[in-house]
C-alpha positions in Angstrom: -15.7 -155.1 65.4 -17.3 -158.4 64.5 -16.4 -161.3 66.8 -13.8 -163.6 65.2 -14.6 -167.2 64.8 -12.4 -169.9 66.3 -11.1 -170.9 62.9 -10.3 -167.3 62.0 -8.2 -167.0 65.2 -6.5 -170.3 64.3 -5.8 -169.0 60.8 -4.3 -165.8 62.2 -2.1 -167.7 64.7 -0.9 -170.0 61.9 0.0 -167.1 59.6 1.9 -165.4 62.5 3.8 -168.6 63.1 4.6 -169.2 59.5 5.9 -165.6 59.0 8.2 -166.0 62.1 9.4 -169.4 60.8 10.3 -167.8 57.5 12.2 -165.2 59.5 10.4 -162.3 57.9 9.3 -159.0 59.4 5.9 -157.5 58.5 7.7 -154.9 56.5 9.5 -157.5 54.5 6.3 -159.4 53.8 4.7 -156.1 52.5 7.6 -155.7 50.1 7.2 -159.3 48.8 3.4 -159.4 48.6 2.2 -155.8 48.3 -0.2 -156.4 51.2 -0.7 -153.3 53.2 1.2 -153.4 56.6 -2.0 -152.4 58.4 -4.0 -155.1 56.6 -1.3 -157.7 57.5 -1.4 -156.7 61.1 -5.2 -157.0 61.2 -5.0 -160.4 59.5 -2.5 -161.7 62.0 -4.6 -160.5 64.9 -7.9 -162.0 63.5 -9.4 -158.5 63.1 -10.2 -159.2 59.4 -10.7 -162.2 57.3 -8.2 -162.3 54.4 -9.3 -162.6 50.8 -8.4 -165.8 49.1 -5.8 -164.1 46.9 -4.2 -162.5 49.9 -3.9 -165.8 51.7 -2.3 -167.3 48.5 0.2 -164.4 48.4 1.2 -164.9 52.0 1.6 -168.7 51.6 3.8 -168.1 48.6 5.9 -165.7 50.5 6.3 -168.2 53.4 7.0 -171.1 51.2 3.9 -173.1 52.4 3.3 -176.3 50.6 0.6 -179.1 50.9 -0.8 -180.4 53.1 -0.4 -177.2 55.2 -1.5 -175.1 52.2 -4.8 -177.0 51.8 -5.4 -176.9 55.6 -5.1 -173.1 55.6 -7.3 -172.7 52.6 -10.0 -174.8 54.3 -9.6 -172.8 57.5 -10.3 -169.6 55.5 -13.4 -171.1 53.9 -14.7 -172.3 57.3 -13.9 -169.1 59.1 -16.9 -167.4 57.6 -19.3 -169.8 59.4 -20.8 -168.2 62.5 -23.5 -170.6 63.6 -26.3 -169.4 65.8 -24.4 -166.6 67.5 -25.0 -163.9 64.9 -28.6 -163.6 66.2 -27.3 -162.5 69.6 -23.9 -160.9 69.0 -25.0 -157.3 68.5 -26.6 -157.4 72.0 -23.7 -159.1 73.8 -20.4 -157.7 75.0 -17.7 -158.4 72.5 -15.6 -160.6 74.8 -18.6 -162.7 75.9 -19.6 -163.1 72.3 -16.1 -164.4 71.5 -16.3 -166.8 74.5 -19.6 -168.2 73.2 -18.1 -168.6 69.7 -15.1 -170.5 71.1 -17.3 -172.7 73.4 -19.5 -173.7 70.5 -16.5 -175.1 68.7 -14.8 -176.7 71.7 -14.6 -180.5 72.2 -14.2 -180.3 76.0 -14.6 -177.6 78.6 -13.3 -177.5 82.1 -15.2 -174.8 84.1 -14.2 -173.8 87.6 -16.6 -171.5 89.4 -16.2 -170.1 92.9 -19.4 -168.1 93.3 -21.8 -169.1 90.5 -23.3 -172.3 89.1 -21.6 -172.8 85.7 -23.5 -171.2 82.9 -23.9 -174.4 81.0 -25.8 -175.9 84.0 -27.9 -172.9 85.0 -31.7 -172.9 84.9 -33.5 -170.0 83.2 -34.6 -168.4 86.5 -31.3 -168.8 88.2 -29.5 -167.3 85.1 -31.9 -164.3 85.1 -31.3 -163.7 88.8 -27.5 -164.2 88.5 -27.2 -161.8 85.5 -29.4 -159.1 87.0 -27.9 -159.4 90.5 -24.3 -159.2 89.3 -24.9 -156.3 86.9 -27.6 -154.2 88.5 -27.3 -151.4 85.9 -28.3 -153.7 83.0 -31.4 -153.0 81.1 -34.2 -155.6 81.0 -33.4 -156.2 77.3 -29.7 -156.8 77.9 -30.5 -159.2 80.8 -32.9 -161.2 78.6 -30.4 -161.3 75.8 -27.8 -162.7 78.1 -30.2 -165.3 79.5 -31.4 -166.4 76.0 -27.8 -166.8 74.8 -26.9 -168.8 78.0 -29.8 -171.2 77.4 -28.9 -171.6 73.8 -25.4 -172.5 74.8 -26.7 -175.4 76.8 -27.8 -177.2 73.7 -24.2 -178.2 73.2 -24.6 -180.7 76.1 -27.3 -182.7 74.3 -26.4 -182.4 70.6 -25.4 -185.5 68.6 -21.8 -185.1 69.5 -22.2 -183.4 72.8 -19.7 -181.1 74.5 -17.8 -182.8 77.3 -18.1 -180.6 80.5 -16.0 -181.0 83.6 -17.4 -178.6 86.1 -15.8 -177.8 89.4 -17.6 -175.5 91.8 -16.9 -174.2 95.3 -19.5 -175.1 97.9 -20.2 -171.3 98.1 -21.9 -171.6 94.7 -24.1 -174.4 95.9 -25.1 -172.6 99.2 -25.6 -169.1 97.9 -29.3 -168.6 97.5 -29.6 -166.8 94.1 -33.1 -165.7 93.2 -34.7 -166.9 96.4 -35.3 -170.4 97.9 -37.6 -171.6 95.2 -35.3 -170.6 92.4 -32.3 -172.1 94.1 -34.0 -175.3 94.9 -35.0 -175.7 91.3 -31.3 -175.0 90.4 -30.0 -177.7 92.7 -32.5 -180.2 91.4 -31.4 -179.4 87.9 -27.8 -180.0 88.9 -28.7 -183.4 90.2 -30.4 -184.2 86.9 -27.5 -182.9 84.8 -25.0 -185.1 86.7 -26.8 -188.1 85.0 -25.6 -187.0 81.6 -22.6 -189.2 80.5 -20.8 -186.1 79.2 -21.1 -184.0 82.4 -18.7 -184.5 85.3 -19.4 -182.3 88.3 -17.3 -182.0 91.5 -17.8 -179.7 94.5 -15.0 -178.4 96.7 -16.5 -178.4 100.2 -16.0 -175.6 102.7 -13.9 -177.9 105.0 -11.2 -178.2 102.3 -10.0 -174.8 103.5 -7.7 -172.9 101.2 -7.3 -174.3 97.7 -5.8 -173.5 94.3 -9.0 -171.9 92.9 -9.4 -169.1 95.4 -7.9 -166.6 93.0 -11.0 -166.8 90.8 -13.0 -168.7 88.3 -11.7 -169.8 84.9 -12.6 -171.9 81.9 -10.2 -174.1 79.8 -11.5 -174.9 76.3 -10.1 -177.8 74.4 -10.5 -178.1 70.6 -10.0 -180.7 68.0 -6.5 -180.7 66.6 -7.7 -179.3 63.3 -9.2 -176.2 65.0 -6.5 -175.2 67.3 -4.8 -175.3 70.8 -6.5 -174.8 74.2 -7.7 -171.4 75.3 -8.2 -170.2 78.9 -10.9 -167.7 79.6 -11.0 -165.5 82.7 -14.0 -163.2 83.4 -13.6 -160.2 85.7 -15.1 -156.9 86.5 -12.2 -155.0 84.9 -11.7 -157.1 81.7 -12.4 -160.6 80.3 -9.1 -162.3 79.2 -8.3 -165.0 76.7 -5.0 -166.7 77.4 -3.4 -168.7 74.6 0.3 -168.9 75.5 1.6 -172.4 76.3 2.9 -171.3 79.7 -0.5 -169.9 80.7 -2.3 -173.0 79.5 0.1 -175.2 81.5 -0.4 -173.1 84.6 -4.2 -173.4 84.5 -4.0 -177.1 83.7 -1.9 -177.5 86.8 -4.4 -175.5 88.9 -7.3 -177.6 87.5 -5.4 -180.8 88.4 -5.1 -179.6 92.0 -8.8 -178.7 92.1 -10.0 -182.0 90.7 -7.8 -183.8 93.3 -9.1 -181.7 96.2 -12.8 -181.8 95.2 -15.3 -184.4 96.3 -16.0 -187.3 93.9 -19.0 -186.9 91.6 -21.1 -189.2 93.8 -20.1 -187.4 97.0 -20.7 -184.0 95.3 -24.2 -185.2 94.4 -24.8 -186.0 98.0 -23.6 -182.6 99.1 -26.0 -180.9 96.5 -28.9 -183.1 97.7 -28.1 -182.1 101.3 -28.1 -178.4 100.4 -31.5 -178.9 98.7 -32.9 -180.6 101.8 -31.6 -177.7 103.9 -33.5 -175.3 101.6 -36.7 -177.3 102.1 -36.4 -177.1 105.9 -35.8 -173.3 106.0 
């Protein structure tokens, strides 16, 4: 299945909401529009992009008027745009490809990592060591595909309207020597340079903080412009990668991120900790 774009997911969510607001079941919509029930389900779950005439029929059935009608029509047109991801998508896991698609459309990203340096801040050699080390059964081609996609993602930080990144990392991610001393030292120096970017905010949670709200695992909160859609939480795990879109889930992770920001070192103190870790590597 082709990875849905952010706008296609937004369109699907809007059509689900409009049907519920109209108090119609899928079966009733089928009777009114002639759209196949399977097709309607696939449209509402962003598995297919509706044809223009199908969207018009659905909006008529739900009593949608301007300006919402024009907004949905624009979403449909823009949902076909896939950007640079199409060159990588066939070699990437579906969920990861979805994540990249969403990140490329996001306005702000909060990324908490407990074991890795955030992907948007990784060097090429660190990324290669991290991907190969965490997935030892991957082929060389798959590893290189993941690394290339990760490096391409980083262009979002330096484009004309750059992505705003708030990265929070546990000290374990700073101290774990991924790829060897030379690779890790390069990575730490890269972090110190990235902190200088006005759109990058980096905080470290030191070991002496003790137990904290992020110990259950890493997560990403993606914030979008209002015209695109609501926040999305992404959680990566060995079993399954999850996208959370319910308001209660978003609120819970926003609360966790608030606790993490409060418990982490300031950006300047975080930079000092990273610099100290780099000096320790030099001495060993």
